[in-house]
N, C-alpha and C positions, 0 to 999 in steps of 0.2 A: 542607634540614631538618637541624638540628643533631642529632647523636647524643648521647644522654645519657652523661655521663662515668661510668666505672665507679667504684665506691666499695667499700671493704673494710668488712666487719663482723666484729666479734669476739663470739663466743658463749661462754657458760659451758662448754658441752660440749667446746669445743676444749681446755680446761685440765684436763679431768677425769682424763686418764691420769697426767700427772706430779703433779697436785694430790692425787690419792688417795694415791699412794705417799709424797709428801712429808709430807702431814698425818698419815697413819698412822704413819710413822716418827718424826716429831718428837713427836707426841702420846704414843706408846708410850715413847720415850726419856725424856721429861720425867716422865710419871706413874710408870713402873716404877722409874726410878732414884731419883727423889725419895721414893717410897714405901719403897724399900729402905733409903735413908739414914735416913729418919724412924724406921723400925722398929728399925734397929740403934742409932741414937742414943737411942731410948727405952729400950734395954736396957743401954747402956754409956755411961759418962762419959769413956772413953778415946778420943782422936781417931783413932788408927791403925786400929782395926777399922772405924770409920765410913768413913774415906777408902778403905780397901781394898774395902769393900762397894760403894761408889759407883763406883770405877774398874772393879772386876770386873763390876758390872752394866752399865756402859757398853760394855765390850769384848764381853762375852757377848751382850748384847742386839743390838748392831750386827751381829755375825756371824750371830746367829740370824735377824734380819730379812733380811739379805742372802741367806742360804741358802734361807729359806722363800720369799722373793719370786722367787729364781732358779728354784726347782723349780716353783712355781706358774705363772710366766709361760712357762717352757719347755714345760710341758704344754699351755698355750694355743697356743704356737707350733707344737708337733707337730700339734695338731688343725687349725690353719690350713693347714699344709703338706699334711696328708692330704686335706683338703677340696679344695685347689687341684689336687693330683695326680689326684683322682677327676674333677674338673671338666675338666681338661686331656684326660684319656682319653676322656671323653664327647664333648668337642668334636671329637676326632679320629675317633671311631667313628660318631657320630650327630649331625652338625652341624645337620641340619634340625630334629631334635627340640629341640635346645638353642636354636635360633633361635626356634622357636615358643614355647618356655618363656619366653624373654626378652621376647618380644612380649606374652605373656599378663601378665607382671609389669607392663609399662608400661600395658597396657589396664586392669588393675585399679586403676591410679593415676589413671585418668581420661581417657586418650587413646583415640581411636577405634581400631578394629582396623587400619584402613589406615595411620594415622599411627604406631601402635605397631609395626607391621611394618616401616615405613620406618626408624624409629629403631633398631630391633633390627638391621636389615640394615647400617646405617651404622656403628653402634658395633661390631658384630662384624667388619666389614671393617677397622676401625681397630685394635681390640684386643679380640678375642673373650674371652680369658681375663679381662682386666681388667674388662670389662663384667659378666661373670657373677660374678666375685669381689665386685664392688661391689654389684650390684643383686640378685643371687640369694643370695649367702652373707653379705652385710653387712660384708665386709672393706673397710678403707680404710687409707690411709697413717697417719692420725691414731691409729687404734686398733690398728695392727699390733703384735704382741707383740715386745718387745725384752728378753730375759732379763737380759743383762749390764747394760744401762742401768738396768733396774728394780732389780737387786740393788745396784748402786753407789748409786743414789739413795736406796734404803731405808736402807742402812747409814749413809750420810752424814747423812741427816735424823735418824736415831735418835741419832747421836753429837751432833749439834747440839742436839737436845732434851735430852739427858742431861748436857751440859756445864755448864749453869748450876748445878744443885744440887751437882755435884761440886766446882766452883770455890768455892761458898759454904762447903762442908764444909772445904775446905783453908784458907780465908782467915779465917773467923769464929771467935770463941771457942767452945769446945765447949758451953758452957752455953746458947748461943742458937741452936745449929744447927737444932734441931727447929722452933721457931717461925719462924725466918728462912727455912728451906728450904720450909716449908709455905706461908708467905705469898707468897714469890717464885714458887713453882710455880703457885699459884692465879691470880696476876696474869698470868703468862706463858701459862697455859692459856686464860684469857679472851681475851688478845690473839691467840693462835693460832687459837682457834675463830672469833673475829670476822673475822680476816684470811681464813681459809679460806672463810667464808660470803660475804665480800665478793667474792672471786675467783670463786666459784661462782654468784654472783647470788642467794644465799639471805639471809633475815633475819639481821642481825648478832647480835641478842640471843639468838635461839634457838641459833645456832652456838656462842656464847660460853658459854651456860648449860649446854649438854650436856657439854662437855669439863670445865668447872669442877666440875660436880656429881660426875661420876665420878672425877675426880682427888681431890676431897675424901674421897669414900668410900674410895678405895684407900689414901690416906695415913692416914685414921682407922683403918682395919682393921689396917694394919701397925704403927701406933703402939700399938694395943691388944695385938697379939701381943707386941711388944717389952716392954710393961709386965708382961704376964702371965707370960712365960717368960724374961725377961731377968735378968741378974745384978746390974746397976747397979754394976759394979765400977769 
């Protein structure tokens, strides 16, 4: 009898770790930097302060994203390590209780008590801490906290998102910076939202509409601030 060949499957949840950080960083970089540029451009017809605002927004935003992500993911990593240390100690001091606990988890998922006990025995003999980390604590290699990687990814994605409006500010005539940056930003936001939705298996239209709408709101608000409080020098 032929054995069925193994096949690999790709699920949207496998992308969620890096996808969340990349989308969040690029989205923030594009919206915040473009909004800052539009606000300053609405207040001044001189190129230098507009470019300065864009570059400063890019640098400050990238570093802020990196530090925030590092602190957040480091806290997650600390919690994971504390959970593992507690589980390791319990496995050393009360292995039978932990075995029964693991068997109960498998039984709650549909296995008979006898089979659940056999599975728990075999998995604990192979890698007791790994079995409890995965099935009791919900830890996995895919979701493991990586602070440095998360910080670098967030900073890089923010910079990538912020770069287009900054480049347009440098290259275009001052008089068209506001409409050009606003238009390009909305197009890029729609593409970003649709791409993220596609990778995550969500509807493309909803993903594009969400980020485009809030991007338009942000740029409209900063343009209004620039008009109201700017000098138009």
